[in-house]
C-alpha positions as CSV (number, residue, x, y, z in Angstrom):
1,M,-4.7,45.6,64.1
2,S,-5.5,42.7,62.1
3,A,-3.5,41.3,59.2
4,K,-5.5,42.5,55.6
5,T,-6.3,39.3,53.7
6,D,-7.0,40.9,50.3
7,I,-5.1,39.4,47.1
8,N,-2.9,42.1,44.7
9,V,-4.5,41.7,41.4
10,T,-2.6,44.6,39.7
11,P,0.3,41.9,38.5
12,L,-2.4,39.3,37.3
13,I,-4.2,42.0,35.4
14,D,-0.7,43.0,34.4
15,I,0.0,39.9,32.7
16,V,-3.3,39.2,31.4
17,L,-2.8,42.7,29.2
18,V,0.9,41.3,28.4
19,L,-0.9,38.2,26.4
20,L,-3.7,39.9,25.3
21,I,-1.3,42.1,23.3
22,V,0.9,39.5,22.5
23,F,-1.8,37.5,21.0
24,I,-2.9,40.1,19.0
25,I,0.7,40.8,17.4
26,M,0.7,37.0,16.4
27,V,-2.5,36.3,15.2
28,P,-2.0,38.1,12.2
29,G,1.7,36.0,11.4
30,M,-0.5,32.8,12.5
31,M,-2.6,33.5,9.5
32,K,-0.5,32.8,6.6
33,S,0.1,30.2,4.6
34,L,1.8,28.1,1.9
35,P,0.3,27.6,-1.2
36,T,-1.2,24.2,-2.2
37,V,-1.6,22.2,-5.6
38,I,-4.2,19.3,-5.2
39,P,-3.7,17.0,-8.2
40,Q,-7.3,17.0,-10.3
41,I,-8.1,13.6,-11.7
42,R,-8.2,13.5,-15.4
43,K,-11.3,12.0,-16.7
44,D,-9.6,12.4,-20.5
45,S,-7.2,9.5,-20.1
46,N,-7.9,6.1,-20.4
47,P,-5.8,3.2,-18.8
48,T,-3.4,1.5,-21.2
49,P,-4.7,-2.1,-22.3
50,P,-3.7,-5.7,-20.4
51,D,-0.4,-6.6,-22.9
52,P,-1.7,-9.6,-24.9
53,K,1.5,-11.3,-24.5
54,N,2.0,-10.8,-20.8
55,P,-1.3,-10.4,-18.9
56,P,-1.3,-9.6,-15.5
57,L,-1.2,-12.4,-13.5
58,V,-5.0,-12.8,-11.2
59,L,-4.9,-15.2,-8.2
60,E,-8.8,-15.5,-7.0
61,I,-9.4,-16.9,-3.5
62,N,-13.1,-17.4,-3.5
63,Q,-15.7,-17.7,-1.1
64,D,-15.5,-21.5,-1.0
65,N,-12.2,-20.8,-0.4
66,S,-10.9,-22.2,-3.6
67,I,-8.1,-20.6,-5.8
68,A,-7.4,-19.9,-9.1
69,L,-5.2,-18.2,-11.3
70,N,-6.0,-16.6,-13.6
71,Q,-9.6,-18.1,-13.3
72,T,-7.9,-22.2,-13.7
73,P,-8.2,-23.6,-10.8
74,L,-5.7,-25.0,-8.5
75,E,-5.7,-27.7,-6.5
76,N,-3.8,-27.0,-3.4
77,L,-1.8,-24.5,-1.9
78,R,1.9,-26.3,-3.2
79,D,0.3,-25.9,-6.8
80,I,0.8,-21.7,-6.6
81,P,4.4,-21.5,-6.7
82,E,4.6,-24.5,-9.4
83,R,2.6,-22.6,-11.6
84,L,3.4,-18.9,-11.0
85,V,7.3,-19.1,-11.2
86,P,7.3,-19.7,-14.8
87,L,4.2,-16.8,-15.2
88,V,5.9,-14.2,-13.0
89,M,9.5,-15.2,-14.8
90,L,7.8,-14.1,-18.0
91,Q,7.7,-10.4,-16.4
92,P,10.3,-7.7,-16.9
93,A,12.5,-7.6,-13.8
94,G,13.5,-4.4,-12.2
95,T,11.6,-1.9,-9.5
96,N,7.9,-3.0,-9.7
97,M,7.7,-4.2,-12.4
98,R,6.6,-8.0,-11.6
99,K,2.8,-8.0,-10.6
100,V,0.6,-10.5,-9.2
101,F,-3.4,-9.6,-8.6
102,L,-4.8,-10.7,-5.6
103,S,-8.8,-11.0,-5.6
104,V,-9.6,-12.5,-1.8
105,D,-13.8,-12.6,-1.4
106,R,-14.6,-11.2,1.8
107,D,-16.0,-14.0,3.4
108,V,-12.5,-15.6,3.0
109,P,-11.1,-16.7,6.6
110,Y,-8.3,-14.4,7.3
111,D,-5.2,-17.9,8.1
112,W,-6.7,-19.0,4.5
113,A,-5.5,-15.7,3.1
114,V,-2.6,-15.7,5.1
115,Q,-1.4,-19.1,3.8
116,V,-1.9,-18.1,0.1
117,M,-0.2,-15.0,0.9
118,D,3.0,-16.6,2.3
119,Q,2.7,-19.0,-1.2
120,L,3.1,-16.2,-2.7
121,R,6.0,-15.1,-0.7
122,L,7.8,-18.6,-1.7
123,T,6.7,-17.8,-5.5
124,S,8.7,-13.9,-5.2
125,E,11.9,-15.6,-3.6
126,R,12.3,-18.4,-6.5
127,V,11.5,-15.7,-8.6
128,K,14.5,-13.6,-7.3
129,K,16.7,-17.0,-7.0
130,E,16.2,-17.5,-10.7
131,T,16.2,-14.6,-12.0
132,R,19.9,-13.8,-10.2
133,E,21.0,-17.4,-11.6
134,S,20.0,-16.2,-14.8
135,G,23.1,-14.5,-15.5
136,V,21.3,-12.3,-17.4
137,W,22.2,-8.8,-15.2
138,D,25.4,-7.4,-15.1
139,D,25.1,-6.1,-11.7
140,P,26.3,-8.5,-8.8
141,E,23.9,-6.2,-6.4
142,F,20.6,-6.6,-8.4
143,D,19.3,-9.4,-6.1
144,G,16.3,-10.6,-9.2
145,G,13.6,-8.4,-8.0
146,D,11.6,-8.3,-6.2
147,T,7.8,-9.6,-7.5
148,K,4.8,-7.0,-6.3
149,L,1.2,-8.2,-4.8
150,V,-1.4,-6.2,-5.2
151,I,-4.7,-7.3,-3.4
152,R,-8.1,-6.6,-3.2
153,I,-11.2,-7.7,-1.7
154,K,-13.8,-8.5,-3.7
155,K,-17.3,-6.8,-3.1
156,R,-20.8,-8.4,-3.9
157,P,-23.3,-7.1,-6.2
158,G,-25.0,-4.0,-4.9
159,E,-22.6,-3.1,-2.4
């Protein structure tokens, strides 16, 4: 007499039926969600105009790799900290209070933009040092405050 070689599928059917019942029970619970509030854009509010006593500091890197601070040309990279430190010191110290806007033309080489940002880092360090040394702040923990850098890439007309 030969041995029977058929596969017993009864346990497989039992497991499939149990899984089907589990998924039928779980699906309604998975459909629940938390209420979500999406912020809306207010179209009726106008941005505050810049302070005429303290205009925003805009450093531009043009297509020809020239640098301008508030549309006044700078001769070289070393002029950035010299010209910016006194202007940044006029801004109030504190968390994200001091800002420099960097506007970079999209065709400027990456390494040139990094060199300019490095000069802005040196400017921030000098401003922090001078703020600490000024003695205006009573808190010994205050490090002088970082200068926040806001970068934008200039677009060409029609882009």
